[in-house]
C-alpha positions as CSV (number, residue, x, y, z in Angstrom):
1,X,40.9,9.6,-45.3
2,X,42.0,9.2,-48.9
3,X,42.4,13.0,-49.3
4,X,44.4,13.3,-46.1
5,X,48.1,13.9,-46.4
6,X,50.4,10.9,-45.6
7,X,52.1,12.8,-42.8
8,X,48.7,13.3,-41.1
9,X,48.0,9.6,-41.3
10,X,51.4,8.8,-39.8
11,X,50.8,11.1,-36.9
12,X,47.3,9.6,-36.5
13,X,48.9,6.1,-36.3
14,X,51.2,7.3,-33.5
15,X,48.4,9.2,-31.8
16,X,46.0,6.2,-31.7
17,X,48.8,4.1,-30.2
18,X,49.2,6.7,-27.5
19,X,45.4,7.0,-26.9
20,X,45.2,3.2,-26.6
21,X,47.7,3.2,-23.8
22,X,46.1,6.2,-22.1
23,X,42.6,4.7,-22.2
24,X,42.1,2.1,-19.4
25,X,38.3,1.5,-19.6
26,X,36.5,-0.8,-21.9
27,X,33.9,1.8,-23.1
28,X,36.6,4.2,-24.1
29,X,38.6,1.6,-26.0
30,X,35.4,0.4,-27.7
31,X,34.7,4.0,-29.0
32,X,38.3,4.1,-30.3
33,X,38.0,0.7,-32.1
34,X,34.6,1.4,-33.7
35,X,35.7,4.9,-34.6
36,X,38.6,3.5,-36.6
37,X,36.3,0.9,-38.1
38,X,34.0,3.7,-39.3
39,X,37.0,5.5,-40.9
40,X,37.9,2.3,-42.7
41,X,34.4,2.0,-44.0
42,X,34.1,5.6,-45.1
43,X,37.5,5.4,-46.9
44,X,36.1,2.4,-48.9
45,X,38.9,0.1,-47.6
46,X,36.7,-2.4,-45.7
47,X,36.9,-5.0,-48.4
48,X,40.7,-4.8,-48.5
49,X,41.0,-5.2,-44.7
50,X,38.1,-7.5,-43.9
51,X,40.2,-10.7,-43.7
52,X,42.9,-9.0,-41.7
53,X,40.3,-7.4,-39.3
54,X,38.7,-10.8,-38.8
55,X,42.0,-12.5,-38.0
56,X,42.9,-9.7,-35.7
57,X,39.6,-9.9,-33.8
58,X,40.0,-13.7,-33.4
59,X,43.6,-13.3,-32.1
60,X,42.5,-10.5,-29.7
61,X,39.7,-12.7,-28.3
62,X,42.1,-15.6,-27.8
63,X,44.6,-13.3,-26.1
64,X,42.0,-11.8,-23.8
65,X,40.7,-15.3,-23.0
66,X,44.2,-16.6,-22.2
67,X,45.0,-13.7,-20.0
68,X,41.7,-14.2,-18.1
69,X,42.4,-17.9,-17.6
70,X,45.9,-17.0,-16.2
71,X,44.3,-15.0,-13.4
72,X,43.8,-11.5,-14.7
73,X,40.4,-9.8,-14.2
74,X,37.8,-9.7,-16.8
75,X,38.1,-5.9,-17.4
76,X,41.9,-6.1,-17.7
77,X,41.7,-8.9,-20.2
78,X,39.2,-7.0,-22.3
79,X,41.3,-3.9,-22.1
80,X,44.3,-5.8,-23.3
81,X,42.5,-7.3,-26.3
82,X,40.9,-4.0,-27.3
83,X,44.2,-2.2,-27.1
84,X,45.8,-4.7,-29.4
85,X,42.9,-4.3,-31.9
86,X,43.0,-0.5,-31.8
87,X,46.8,-0.2,-32.3
88,X,46.8,-2.7,-35.2
89,X,43.6,-1.4,-36.8
90,X,45.0,2.1,-37.4
91,X,48.0,0.5,-39.0
92,X,45.7,-1.3,-41.5
93,X,44.0,2.0,-42.1
94,X,47.3,3.6,-43.0
95,X,48.3,0.8,-45.4
96,X,44.8,0.6,-47.1
97,X,44.5,4.4,-47.7
98,X,48.1,5.5,-48.5
99,X,50.2,4.8,-51.5
100,X,53.7,3.6,-50.6
101,X,55.4,6.2,-52.8
102,X,53.5,9.0,-51.1
103,X,54.5,7.6,-47.7
104,X,58.1,7.5,-48.8
105,X,57.9,11.1,-50.0
106,X,56.4,12.3,-46.7
107,X,59.1,10.5,-44.7
108,X,61.9,12.0,-46.7
109,X,60.7,15.5,-47.4
110,X,58.7,16.2,-44.2
111,X,60.1,13.9,-41.5
112,X,63.7,14.3,-42.8
113,X,64.3,10.5,-42.8
114,X,67.2,9.4,-45.1
115,X,65.8,8.1,-48.4
116,X,67.4,4.7,-48.0
117,X,65.8,4.1,-44.6
118,X,62.4,5.4,-45.8
119,X,62.6,3.2,-48.9
120,X,63.4,0.1,-46.8
121,X,60.5,0.7,-44.5
122,X,57.9,1.2,-47.3
123,X,59.4,-1.6,-49.4
124,X,58.9,-4.0,-46.4
125,X,55.2,-2.8,-46.1
126,X,54.7,-3.2,-49.9
127,X,55.8,-6.8,-50.0
128,X,53.8,-8.0,-47.0
129,X,50.6,-8.6,-49.1
130,X,52.7,-10.2,-51.9
131,X,54.4,-12.5,-49.3
132,X,51.1,-13.6,-47.9
133,X,49.7,-14.3,-51.4
134,X,52.9,-16.3,-52.3
135,X,52.5,-18.4,-49.1
136,X,49.0,-19.3,-50.1
137,X,50.1,-20.2,-53.7
138,X,52.9,-22.4,-52.3
139,X,50.4,-24.1,-49.9
140,X,48.1,-24.8,-52.8
141,X,50.9,-26.1,-55.0
142,X,52.2,-28.4,-52.3
143,X,48.7,-29.6,-51.6
144,X,48.4,-30.7,-55.2
145,X,51.6,-32.7,-54.7
146,X,50.1,-34.5,-51.7
147,X,51.2,-32.2,-48.9
148,X,49.2,-32.7,-45.6
149,X,49.7,-30.9,-42.3
150,X,47.7,-33.4,-40.3
151,X,49.2,-35.3,-37.4
152,X,51.0,-34.4,-34.2
153,X,52.7,-31.1,-33.5
154,X,56.2,-32.4,-34.5
155,X,54.7,-33.9,-37.6
156,X,53.2,-30.6,-38.5
157,X,56.4,-28.7,-37.9
158,X,58.3,-31.1,-40.1
159,X,55.7,-31.0,-42.8
160,X,55.6,-27.2,-42.8
161,X,59.2,-27.2,-44.0
162,X,57.8,-28.1,-47.4
163,X,56.2,-24.7,-47.5
164,X,58.9,-22.6,-45.8
165,X,61.7,-23.8,-48.1
166,X,60.2,-22.7,-51.5
167,X,58.8,-19.6,-49.9
168,X,62.2,-18.5,-48.6
169,X,63.8,-19.3,-52.0
170,X,61.1,-17.2,-53.8
171,X,61.7,-14.3,-51.4
172,X,65.4,-14.4,-51.9
173,X,64.9,-14.5,-55.7
174,X,62.5,-11.5,-55.5
175,X,65.0,-9.5,-53.3
176,X,67.8,-10.2,-55.8
177,X,65.6,-9.1,-58.7
178,X,64.7,-5.9,-56.8
179,X,68.3,-5.2,-56.0
180,X,69.3,-5.5,-59.7
181,X,66.4,-3.2,-60.7
182,X,67.4,-0.6,-58.1
183,X,71.0,-0.7,-59.2
184,X,70.1,-0.2,-62.9
185,X,67.9,2.8,-61.9
186,X,70.7,4.5,-60.0
187,X,69.4,3.9,-56.5
188,X,71.3,6.0,-53.9
189,X,72.2,8.8,-56.2
190,X,72.0,12.5,-55.2
191,X,69.5,15.1,-56.2
192,X,66.4,13.1,-55.8
193,X,63.0,14.7,-56.3
194,X,59.4,13.5,-55.8
195,X,56.4,14.0,-58.0
196,X,53.9,13.1,-55.2
197,X,52.1,16.0,-53.6
198,X,52.3,15.4,-49.9
199,X,51.8,19.0,-48.7
200,X,49.5,19.6,-45.7
201,X,46.1,21.3,-46.3
202,X,43.6,23.1,-44.1
203,X,41.9,19.7,-43.5
204,X,45.2,18.2,-42.2
205,X,45.9,21.1,-39.9
206,X,42.4,20.9,-38.4
207,X,42.9,17.1,-37.8
208,X,46.3,17.7,-36.2
209,X,44.9,20.3,-33.9
210,X,42.1,18.0,-33.0
211,X,44.5,15.1,-32.3
212,X,46.7,17.3,-30.1
213,X,43.7,18.5,-28.1
214,X,42.4,15.0,-27.6
215,X,45.8,13.8,-26.5
216,X,46.2,16.6,-24.1
217,X,42.8,15.9,-22.7
218,X,43.5,12.2,-22.1
219,X,46.8,13.1,-20.4
220,X,45.1,15.5,-18.1
221,X,42.3,13.0,-17.3
222,X,44.9,10.2,-16.7
């Protein structure tokens, strides 16, 4: 997956979302989930995504259990949880195996997305890990100052403001620094070029044909 063009990975992300909706059996969705997991392992990105995959699995189990308790059948509950896992798992695969600058170049040069919108999209993705790391740092810093989230639900909500406030201030400061940096570098100017090579190769065309054939087959079966 590391040698696959960013455009192919984007199309794969959309294709997996479509496949997840077209598949309505537990075995089919299990094949899709474990197939993506195999791709993550082969790409060497399992260590990067292990925590996210664990949290995703726990959330999917809770979602399926809640739906089952609310009266849905066991199979429908499992299908819902597996669909959520498969649609999110491919997004983790995209983020773990694609450089943001390559993704921006593919969106602008191949998908004809305006550079400003493509940059906003990839910048938001780039800062998600940083935002999570900062939230952990703020929690540890507040814990050293005696912060505790124990108590009732209203007590926890009130106490969590001690984390949200500095986190928001740091996010605003980061956005202002980024805006100044972009202004100094002439962001929004004309005549932009990219050094990243995002051209499609024979491997990409083969994958695209395979994805199209699989999508067509699932539509016919459905």
